[in-house]
N, C-alpha and C positions, 0 to 999 in steps of 0.2 A: 181750312177749318173756319167755321163761322166765328167771327170775333167775339160775339157775346158768349158762345160756348168756351172760348179760350179764357175769357175773364172768370167764368164759373169754374173751369178746371183749375186755374191758377189759385182761386179762392180755396178750393178743396185741398189743394197741395199745401197752402199756407196753414189751414186748419190742422192737417195731419202733422206737419212739422212742429207746430206749437204743442200738439198732444205729445209728441215724442219728447220735446224739451221741457214739458211741464214737470215731469218726475225729476229731471235734472235741476231745475229752478228750485223746486220744493226741498231738494236735498242739500242745498247750499246752506250750511249752518250760520254763516255770518249775515245772511240776508234777512232782515226783520220780516215777520209774517205779513205786515201791512204793505210791504213793497213787492211781494211775490206776484200778486195779480197785475200790478202796474208793470212789472218786469215782463210778464207774459204778453201783456197788451203792446208794449213797446217792441217786443220781439216780433209780434204778429204784423204790426204796422210796418216795421223795417223790412220784413220779408216781402210784404205786399208792394212796397215801393220799389224794392230792388228788382223783383220780378217784372213789375210794370215798366221800369226803365230799360231793363234788359230786353224785353220783348217789344218795346216802343208801342204799347197798346193804349189807345185813347178811347174811352167809352163814349165820350161825347161825339166823336166822329162815327162811331158805330151806330148811334141813334140819331144821326143827322143833325146835331146841334153844333152850330158854329161858334167858336170862341176864339178871341184874338191870339191867344198864346197857346199853341198845341201842347207845349211842355206842361202847362197848368193842367190841361186835360189828362195828361199821362200821370201827373202827381196825384190828382183826385182819383183816377182809376186805380192807382196803387193803394190809396187809402180804402177804397171799396174792397179791393182784393184782400187787404190786410184785415179787414173786419170779418171776413169769412164768407162761406158760401150762402148762408141764410141772408146776410145783409146784401150780398151781390144780387141774389135773386129778388129780394124786396125792392132793390134799387131799380132794376130793369122792370119788374112787375108794376111799380108805381108809374114809371114812364109810359108803359103801354096802356095802362088804365087812363092816364091823362090824354094820350094820343087818341084813344077811342072815344073819349068824351068830346074832344074838339072836332071830331070828324062828322 
């Protein structure tokens, strides 16, 4: 599977998981209203990081950007996955536009 497609797939999975848990988070009576969006954001980022580390996917390798510590690339990829499919799409779209301008 194309690595970028895997990142997008994982981002969609995270979005759907967060949608499932959204009702659960909003149903917790002891959680103040102002913490509910933050709780969902933390859940989303945690899922993204977990999936990135479990699949060992590094978006920087996929776009041929060398970084000294590959685990940092996996962590950043997890954050991209955790922000969701729209953010992941924008991340790679921005890279491809920058690549086209430099060519």
